[in-house]
C-alpha positions as a Python dict, from the first residue, in 0.01 Angstrom:
ca = {
    (1, 'X'): (0, 0, 0),
    (2, 'X'): (5, -309, -192),
    (3, 'X'): (-261, -502, 54),
    (4, 'X'): (-470, -202, 10),
    (5, 'X'): (-472, -199, -391),
    (6, 'X'): (-516, -601, -389),
    (7, 'X'): (-832, -540, -145),
    (8, 'X'): (-987, -281, -400),
    (9, 'X'): (-925, -503, -686),
    (10, 'X'): (-1078, -806, -517),
    (11, 'X'): (-1385, -589, -426),
    (12, 'X'): (-1409, -464, -820),
    (13, 'X'): (-1396, -832, -930),
    (14, 'X'): (-1671, -902, -688),
    (15, 'X'): (-1909, -639, -802),
    (16, 'X'): (-1842, -770, -1171),
    (17, 'X'): (-1980, -1104, -1061),
    (18, 'X'): (-2288, -1005, -880),
    (19, 'X'): (-2605, -985, -1088),
    (20, 'X'): (-2699, -639, -1196),
    (21, 'X'): (-3030, -530, -1046),
    (22, 'X'): (-3265, -219, -1142),
    (23, 'X'): (-3566, -32, -965),
    (24, 'X'): (-3878, -223, -939),
    (25, 'X'): (-4091, -115, -1269),
    (26, 'X'): (-4371, 130, -1217),
    (27, 'X'): (-4732, -3, -1311),
    (28, 'X'): (-4926, 132, -1579),
    (29, 'X'): (-5198, 348, -1548),
    (30, 'X'): (-5531, 171, -1536),
    (31, 'X'): (-5889, 295, -1467),
    (32, 'X'): (-6257, 209, -1518),
    (33, 'X'): (-6522, 414, -1690),
    (34, 'X'): (-6896, 398, -1577),
    (35, 'X'): (-7206, 572, -1675),
    (36, 'X'): (-7507, 673, -1454),
    (37, 'X'): (-7739, 507, -1693),
    (38, 'X'): (-7805, 219, -1949),
    (39, 'X'): (-8060, 432, -2134),
    (40, 'X'): (-8179, 774, -2170),
    (41, 'X'): (-8401, 1002, -2386),
    (42, 'X'): (-8293, 1303, -2567),
    (43, 'X'): (-8271, 1599, -2343),
    (44, 'X'): (-8215, 1403, -2027),
    (45, 'X'): (-7871, 1472, -1835),
    (46, 'X'): (-7657, 1179, -1732),
    (47, 'X'): (-7277, 1154, -1656),
    (48, 'X'): (-6966, 957, -1700),
    (49, 'X'): (-6737, 902, -1402),
    (50, 'X'): (-6382, 740, -1398),
    (51, 'X'): (-6307, 533, -1079),
    (52, 'X'): (-6048, 284, -948),
    (53, 'X'): (-5739, 458, -1105),
    (54, 'X'): (-5407, 311, -1011),
    (55, 'X'): (-5042, 277, -1122),
    (56, 'X'): (-4991, 647, -1079),
    (57, 'X'): (-4910, 916, -817),
    (58, 'X'): (-5282, 994, -731),
    (59, 'X'): (-5243, 1358, -888),
    (60, 'X'): (-5457, 1314, -1207),
    (61, 'X'): (-5596, 1522, -1477),
    (62, 'X'): (-5908, 1392, -1666),
    (63, 'X'): (-6008, 1474, -2027),
    (64, 'X'): (-6323, 1353, -2157),
    (65, 'X'): (-6447, 1329, -2538),
    (66, 'X'): (-6795, 1215, -2617),
    (67, 'X'): (-6820, 964, -2900),
    (68, 'X'): (-7154, 949, -3110),
    (69, 'X'): (-7215, 645, -3343),
    (70, 'X'): (-6840, 577, -3326),
    (71, 'X'): (-6731, 952, -3393),
    (72, 'X'): (-6622, 1204, -3200),
    (73, 'X'): (-6907, 1417, -3137),
    (74, 'X'): (-6830, 1683, -2861),
    (75, 'X'): (-6507, 1849, -2826),
    (76, 'X'): (-6252, 1750, -2537),
    (77, 'X'): (-6331, 1871, -2229),
    (78, 'X'): (-6053, 1888, -1958),
    (79, 'X'): (-6238, 1829, -1612),
    (80, 'X'): (-5887, 1920, -1420),
    (81, 'X'): (-5910, 1704, -1135),
    (82, 'X'): (-6246, 1626, -1167),
    (83, 'X'): (-6321, 1261, -1267),
    (84, 'X'): (-6684, 1290, -1432),
    (85, 'X'): (-6865, 1470, -1703),
    (86, 'X'): (-7222, 1532, -1751),
    (87, 'X'): (-7412, 1537, -2089),
    (88, 'X'): (-7728, 1614, -2200),
    (89, 'X'): (-7749, 1438, -2566),
    (90, 'X'): (-7953, 1672, -2836),
    (91, 'X'): (-8019, 1364, -3083),
    (92, 'X'): (-8057, 1008, -3069),
    (93, 'X'): (-7783, 737, -3085),
    (94, 'X'): (-7518, 554, -2928),
    (95, 'X'): (-7305, 754, -2710),
    (96, 'X'): (-6986, 680, -2514),
    (97, 'X'): (-6674, 843, -2374),
    (98, 'X'): (-6339, 855, -2439),
    (99, 'X'): (-6123, 950, -2127),
    (100, 'X'): (-5759, 1047, -2103),
    (101, 'X'): (-5622, 1034, -1773),
    (102, 'X'): (-5263, 1246, -1728),
    (103, 'X'): (-5049, 1142, -1413),
    (104, 'X'): (-4891, 1491, -1333),
    (105, 'X'): (-4642, 1361, -1119),
    (106, 'X'): (-4487, 1087, -1340),
    (107, 'X'): (-4560, 1292, -1661),
    (108, 'X'): (-4758, 957, -1808),
    (109, 'X'): (-5101, 908, -1931),
    (110, 'X'): (-5341, 653, -2070),
    (111, 'X'): (-5674, 654, -2254),
    (112, 'X'): (-5964, 418, -2314),
    (113, 'X'): (-6340, 427, -2413),
    (114, 'X'): (-6628, 307, -2245),
    (115, 'X'): (-6965, 394, -2084),
    (116, 'X'): (-7200, 330, -2388),
    (117, 'X'): (-7537, 436, -2349),
    (118, 'X'): (-7829, 407, -2602),
    (119, 'X'): (-8027, 738, -2629),
    (120, 'X'): (-8396, 705, -2779),
    (121, 'X'): (-8627, 985, -2923),
    (122, 'X'): (-8802, 1196, -2623),
    (123, 'X'): (-9189, 1081, -2607),
    (124, 'X'): (-9209, 1385, -2377),
    (125, 'X'): (-9474, 1620, -2550),
    (126, 'X'): (-9824, 1781, -2498),
    (127, 'X'): (-10087, 1619, -2722),
    (128, 'X'): (-10340, 1894, -2687),
    (129, 'X'): (-10483, 2188, -2505),
    (130, 'X'): (-10859, 2218, -2507),
    (131, 'X'): (-11106, 2471, -2378),
    (132, 'X'): (-11335, 2329, -2119),
    (133, 'X'): (-11503, 2692, -2056),
    (134, 'X'): (-11456, 3046, -2071),
    (135, 'X'): (-11207, 3003, -1780),
    (136, 'X'): (-11039, 2688, -1793),
    (137, 'X'): (-10816, 2478, -2039),
    (138, 'X'): (-10737, 2119, -2013),
    (139, 'X'): (-10374, 2009, -2090),
    (140, 'X'): (-10299, 1665, -2180),
    (141, 'X'): (-9948, 1514, -2265),
    (142, 'X'): (-9775, 1176, -2334),
    (143, 'X'): (-9699, 933, -2053),
    (144, 'X'): (-9295, 908, -2030),
    (145, 'X'): (-9201, 539, -1911),
    (146, 'X'): (-9087, 579, -1586),
    (147, 'X'): (-9142, 918, -1499),
    (148, 'X'): (-9215, 999, -1122),
    (149, 'X'): (-9357, 1317, -1175),
    (150, 'X'): (-9436, 1585, -1428),
    (151, 'X'): (-9428, 1962, -1384),
    (152, 'X'): (-9624, 2204, -1616),
    (153, 'X'): (-9533, 2553, -1699),
    (154, 'X'): (-9730, 2825, -1853),
    (155, 'X'): (-9664, 3167, -2027),
    (156, 'X'): (-9879, 3400, -2223),
    (157, 'X'): (-9587, 3558, -2444),
    (158, 'X'): (-9327, 3277, -2484),
    (159, 'X'): (-9077, 3450, -2296),
    (160, 'X'): (-9182, 3460, -1899),
    (161, 'X'): (-9256, 3122, -1789),
    (162, 'X'): (-9435, 3047, -1467),
    (163, 'X'): (-9430, 2681, -1292),
    (164, 'X'): (-9795, 2625, -1220),
    (165, 'X'): (-9796, 2270, -1063),
    (166, 'X'): (-9618, 1909, -1006),
    (167, 'X'): (-9840, 1618, -1128),
    (168, 'X'): (-9768, 1289, -952),
    (169, 'X'): (-10017, 1065, -1113),
    (170, 'X'): (-10179, 1132, -1439),
    (171, 'X'): (-10116, 1273, -1780),
    (172, 'X'): (-10358, 1588, -1759),
    (173, 'X'): (-10428, 1890, -1575),
    (174, 'X'): (-10736, 2128, -1586),
    (175, 'X'): (-10616, 2482, -1569),
    (176, 'X'): (-10883, 2705, -1410),
    (177, 'X'): (-10922, 3082, -1344),
    (178, 'X'): (-10819, 3178, -1680),
    (179, 'X'): (-10921, 3475, -1888),
    (180, 'X'): (-11143, 3420, -2183),
    (181, 'X'): (-11020, 3485, -2500),
    (182, 'X'): (-10652, 3508, -2374),
    (183, 'X'): (-10398, 3277, -2544),
    (184, 'X'): (-10209, 3065, -2304),
    (185, 'X'): (-9880, 2853, -2388),
    (186, 'X'): (-9788, 2541, -2207),
    (187, 'X'): (-9476, 2318, -2178),
    (188, 'X'): (-9421, 1984, -1965),
    (189, 'X'): (-9123, 1848, -1819),
    (190, 'X'): (-9080, 1516, -1586),
    (191, 'X'): (-8852, 1352, -1366),
    (192, 'X'): (-8786, 983, -1374),
    (193, 'X'): (-8553, 723, -1265),
    (194, 'X'): (-8289, 562, -1508),
    (195, 'X'): (-8084, 265, -1520),
    (196, 'X'): (-7703, 198, -1421),
    (197, 'X'): (-7687, 395, -1077),
    (198, 'X'): (-8050, 499, -1070),
    (199, 'X'): (-7965, 862, -1115),
    (200, 'X'): (-8277, 1096, -1147),
    (201, 'X'): (-8315, 1270, -1473),
    (202, 'X'): (-8462, 1609, -1510),
    (203, 'X'): (-8574, 1629, -1876),
    (204, 'X'): (-8570, 1947, -2093),
    (205, 'X'): (-8909, 2093, -2155),
    (206, 'X'): (-9140, 1978, -2419),
    (207, 'X'): (-9223, 2208, -2732),
    (208, 'X'): (-9489, 2484, -2632),
    (209, 'X'): (-9851, 2424, -2722),
    (210, 'X'): (-10123, 2697, -2686),
    (211, 'X'): (-10479, 2714, -2623),
    (212, 'X'): (-10743, 2983, -2583),
    (213, 'X'): (-11007, 2949, -2302),
    (214, 'X'): (-11362, 3044, -2473),
    (215, 'X'): (-11722, 2932, -2333),
    (216, 'X'): (-11960, 2663, -2480),
    (217, 'X'): (-12225, 2745, -2707),
    (218, 'X'): (-12570, 2564, -2763),
    (219, 'X'): (-12812, 2607, -3029),
    (220, 'X'): (-13108, 2792, -2915),
    (221, 'X'): (-13357, 2749, -3184),
    (222, 'X'): (-13383, 2582, -3535),
    (223, 'X'): (-13667, 2575, -3771),
    (224, 'X'): (-13778, 2521, -4152),
    (225, 'X'): (-13948, 2868, -4240),
    (226, 'X'): (-14037, 2782, -4585),
    (227, 'X'): (-13972, 2502, -4834),
    (228, 'X'): (-13609, 2412, -4876),
    (229, 'X'): (-13470, 2653, -4601),
    (230, 'X'): (-13346, 2576, -4241),
    (231, 'X'): (-13307, 2877, -3980),
    (232, 'X'): (-13057, 2818, -3708),
    (233, 'X'): (-12947, 3044, -3384),
    (234, 'X'): (-12715, 2990, -3102),
    (235, 'X'): (-12584, 3128, -2788),
    (236, 'X'): (-12291, 3350, -2754),
    (237, 'X'): (-11957, 3205, -2643),
    (238, 'X'): (-11760, 3430, -2432),
    (239, 'X'): (-11408, 3475, -2576),
    (240, 'X'): (-11500, 3351, -2944),
    (241, 'X'): (-11434, 3555, -3234),
    (242, 'X'): (-11645, 3339, -3466),
    (243, 'X'): (-11847, 3027, -3524),
    (244, 'X'): (-11833, 2695, -3758),
    (245, 'X'): (-12168, 2546, -3851),
    (246, 'X'): (-12134, 2165, -3920),
    (247, 'X'): (-12413, 1955, -4083),
    (248, 'X'): (-12492, 1580, -4126),
    (249, 'X'): (-12777, 1352, -4224),
    (250, 'X'): (-12795, 1159, -3896),
    (251, 'X'): (-12683, 1239, -3539),
    (252, 'X'): (-12378, 1038, -3543),
    (253, 'X'): (-12316, 1065, -3899),
    (254, 'X'): (-12010, 1219, -4092),
    (255, 'X'): (-12048, 1617, -4022),
    (256, 'X'): (-11919, 1855, -4259),
    (257, 'X'): (-11885, 2237, -4221),
    (258, 'X'): (-12136, 2446, -4410),
    (259, 'X'): (-12093, 2774, -4267),
    (260, 'X'): (-11809, 2992, -4071),
    (261, 'X'): (-11945, 3346, -3961),
    (262, 'X'): (-11886, 3594, -3670),
    (263, 'X'): (-12259, 3602, -3591),
    (264, 'X'): (-12468, 3389, -3391),
    (265, 'X'): (-12771, 3284, -3658),
    (266, 'X'): (-12777, 3172, -4001),
    (267, 'X'): (-13016, 3086, -4287),
    (268, 'X'): (-12943, 2786, -4513),
    (269, 'X'): (-13125, 2768, -4854),
    (270, 'X'): (-13136, 2521, -5109),
    (271, 'X'): (-13184, 2229, -4892),
    (272, 'X'): (-13344, 1919, -4994),
    (273, 'X'): (-13716, 1917, -4898),
    (274, 'X'): (-13850, 1656, -4684),
    (275, 'X'): (-13501, 1567, -4567),
    (276, 'X'): (-13407, 1520, -4181),
    (277, 'X'): (-13097, 1704, -4094),
    (278, 'X'): (-12863, 1750, -3785),
    (279, 'X'): (-12663, 2064, -3688),
    (280, 'X'): (-12403, 2164, -3443),
    (281, 'X'): (-12190, 2456, -3379),
    (282, 'X'): (-11841, 2542, -3215),
    (283, 'X'): (-11678, 2859, -3135),
    (284, 'X'): (-11358, 2974, -3251),
    (285, 'X'): (-11088, 3234, -3183),
    (286, 'X'): (-10836, 3397, -3427),
    (287, 'X'): (-10507, 3466, -3282),
    (288, 'X'): (-10282, 3632, -3586),
    (289, 'X'): (-10283, 3335, -3843),
    (290, 'X'): (-10400, 3061, -3598),
    (291, 'X'): (-10756, 2935, -3516),
    (292, 'X'): (-10814, 2791, -3191),
    (293, 'X'): (-11148, 2580, -3158),
    (294, 'X'): (-11387, 2543, -2883),
    (295, 'X'): (-11618, 2234, -2812),
    (296, 'X'): (-11914, 2140, -3051),
    (297, 'X'): (-12269, 2187, -2903),
    (298, 'X'): (-12500, 1897, -2905),
    (299, 'X'): (-12657, 1843, -3213),
    (300, 'X'): (-13018, 1968, -3317),
    (301, 'X'): (-13244, 1777, -3555),
    (302, 'X'): (-13476, 1946, -3825),
    (303, 'X'): (-13712, 1806, -4048),
    (304, 'X'): (-13670, 2033, -4370),
    (305, 'X'): (-14020, 2158, -4533),
}
C-alpha cells in the first residue's frame, strides 16, 4: 500500500514539473474581395465576389453592404452561402462593398471592405429620330466606348416594346415599312466588355425618343403676281398636319419662319419690291402638345416685283 501511494505521489510531482500545453490556436478568418470590373456606367450590372476564404470550417454565410462615396448606400443583403452580389448603380460615384463572413460551425465572423469601382454617367442616349419619308424614320444614338453591339426597341404606346434589330457596327438605323403620321417611340441598349474579369455588361435602355414618319414636300410654284407680293405653293406631304415656311435673303442665308399653316399655298404681301428672296417649306405633325418636324424642301428663289 505504501509503495502504491509513493508511486502516485511521484507521478503527481512529475506532472507538476511538465510544461503546460494547450490545443493549437485556430487561424482567424481571412478572405479576398474582388469586383468584376474596374469601371462602369450608370445602369450597367457588375458584381462583387468573395474568394480565398481561410481560417474557418468551410460552412460560411456572406452578407454584403454596398458603400457609395464612403457611406452605406444599399441595405445589407444576406446571400447565405452565396459568395457574390450583383449590383446595378442608379447614380454616378465611387462604389465598394463591405462583406461580413460568418463561420457557422465555429460561430466566428470577420468583415472587410474592398472592390472599389468608379461609376460614370451613362452616355447611352438617342440623339435624334428624323423622318426620311412617309414610311421611314432614321434613329441616331451616341457611341458608347467599348460597346460591342447595340439593340433597338420600338413602341407606339410606351407600354408594349418590340426588339427590332441588333446593330454590330454603327450608331444609326433606318426603320422602314412604317405608317405615315403614326408616332413611334425608340429606346437603345448595348452590350460591352468591362474591365476586371472582362464581364459583359448589359445596359439599361436609354430614355425614349419619338418620331413621326411623314412625306417630303417640294415647292411646286413661286411667283410675284404684283408689286411687293409673293405667291408660293408646295406639294402635300403624307402624314403631315401643317407646314412651316421659311425665308432668307440668300440661298445659304439665315432663314426665318414667316408662316405656319395647314394648307399648301400662301401669299406674302408687303415684301420689299426689287428684292431677291429664297423660300423653303417643311411639313410637321402635331401630336397632343408635341410638334414633330419633317425635312425642309430645297429652297426656291424669286425676284419680287
